[in-house]
N, C-alpha and C positions, 0 to 999 in steps of 0.2 A: 796774375802773370802779366808782365808788361811786354808791350810790343814796340820795338824800335825799327824805324826805317831810315837808313842813312844818318844815324845818330839822333833822330828826332823821335820822341815818344808819340805813338798814335793811341789816342784814348777812345775815340769815337769812330764811327763809320766815316763821317766827314773828314776826319783826320787822315784816314787811310786814303780816301779819294784825293784830297789835297796833296798829300805826300807822293801819291802815285803820279799825278798829273802835274804837280808843281803850281797849281792854281786853285784857289777855293771855289767850290761848286756854286756858291752864292753869286759869283760873278756871272755865271751863265743863267742861273735859275732865278736870281733876284731874291729879294726878301719882302715879307709881308709888310705892307704899309709904307713902302718906299714912295717918295714924291716923284713927280714928273722929272724934275731936275736931276734927282738921284738916279733914276732909271736912265736918263739920257747920258749921264756921266758913266754909269756902269756899262752901257752898251758901247760908248766910245772906247773905253778901256778894253773891252772884249775884242772890238775890231782891230785895235792896235796890236793886241797880243796875237790875234790870228794873222795879221800882216807880217809880224816879226817871226812867227812860228807856223809856217804853212803845213808842216807835218802834224800839227796838234790834233786835227780831227782824226787822222789815222791812228795816232797814239790812243786817243779816247776810245775809238772802236776796238782797238786791240785789248785795252784793259777791260772794257765791258765784256768782250768775248771770253776773256780768261776768267772773269768773275762768274759769268753764266756757266762756263764749262765746269768750274769747281763746285758751284752750288746748284747745278741743274736738277738734282733729285729733289731738293727742297723747293726750288722755284717751280718746277713742273710736276708737282705731286699729283700725277694723274692715276686714278684707279680705274681699271676697266669695269664697265657696268655689266652685270650679268644679263644675258639675253633671256627673255621670257620663254619658257618651255611651252610653247603653244603650237597649235595646228597651223600649218601653212596651207594657204589655199592654192589649189592647183590652178594654173592659168589655162583656160580652154579658149583658145582663139581659133577662129576658122569660120569658114562660110557654111551657112545652113544649107542642106540639100533640098 
């Protein structure tokens, strides 16, 4: 099954993120082994994008909240632990006579 967003085919999770936000995630996260110059250029580009699109952080938060909402059962697969069936100690507090 193929997934298309706005006429573009999304093949991977990163494709979905990039198409949803309009910016590749590597711009914010970096890539392994990048040089200091590459990092500086990447961060400059990110600053420029944020200056041109002040609503972008809100859009990212909205997309993240939607993804968490859709995938919450898998993300937070919490199983309650059974309580041990033991004796409870009674608390005897008070002054001795």
